[in-house]
C-alpha positions as CSV (number, residue, x, y, z in Angstrom):
1,X,23.0,-22.1,-12.3
2,X,19.5,-21.3,-12.6
3,X,19.7,-21.9,-9.0
4,X,22.7,-18.7,-9.0
5,X,19.9,-16.5,-11.3
6,X,17.2,-16.8,-8.9
7,X,20.1,-15.6,-5.6
8,X,20.8,-12.9,-8.2
9,X,17.1,-12.2,-9.4
10,X,15.8,-12.2,-5.1
11,X,18.1,-9.4,-4.4
12,X,17.4,-7.3,-7.2
13,X,13.7,-7.9,-6.2
14,X,14.8,-7.0,-1.9
15,X,16.3,-3.9,-2.9
16,X,13.4,-2.5,-5.3
17,X,11.4,-3.3,-2.1
18,X,14.0,-1.7,-0.3
19,X,14.0,1.7,-2.5
20,X,10.3,1.9,-2.2
21,X,9.7,2.1,1.6
22,X,12.4,4.6,1.4
23,X,10.7,6.2,-1.1
24,X,7.8,5.8,0.8
25,X,9.1,6.9,4.6
26,X,10.5,9.8,2.4
27,X,7.9,11.5,0.7
28,X,5.5,14.4,2.5
29,X,2.7,13.4,5.0
30,X,0.4,15.0,2.8
31,X,1.2,12.1,-0.1
32,X,1.6,9.8,2.9
33,X,-2.7,11.0,3.9
34,X,-3.0,10.1,0.6
35,X,-2.2,7.4,0.1
36,X,-4.1,5.7,3.2
37,X,-6.5,7.4,2.1
38,X,-6.3,6.4,-1.5
39,X,-6.3,1.9,0.4
40,X,-9.0,3.1,2.8
41,X,-11.5,4.1,-0.6
42,X,-10.4,0.5,-2.4
43,X,-11.3,-1.4,0.8
44,X,-14.6,0.3,1.5
45,X,-16.4,-1.8,-1.4
46,X,-14.2,-4.8,-0.7
47,X,-15.5,-4.7,2.8
48,X,-18.8,-4.1,1.9
49,X,-19.5,-6.5,0.1
50,X,-19.1,-9.0,2.1
51,X,-21.0,-7.6,4.5
52,X,-22.4,-4.5,6.3
53,X,-20.1,-1.9,7.5
54,X,-20.3,-0.4,11.1
55,X,-19.7,2.5,11.7
56,X,-16.3,2.9,12.1
57,X,-15.8,2.3,8.7
58,X,-18.1,4.3,6.6
59,X,-15.7,6.5,5.5
60,X,-15.1,10.6,5.3
61,X,-15.9,12.7,2.6
62,X,-12.1,14.4,2.4
63,X,-9.4,14.7,0.6
64,X,-5.3,15.8,2.1
């Protein structure tokens, strides 16, 4: 019984994941660029805490 519940739950997780990917794929290009820049802004402090940033890793000050 518990195993069936876990299976149903996994099906639901995969369905939600597919829907999330579909929404991301259908998003306008400007929204995709905004998401990319946000993720890069989150990553830079993590990299900088570990080592000096390389020249190509320094973010540009742009907004879409």
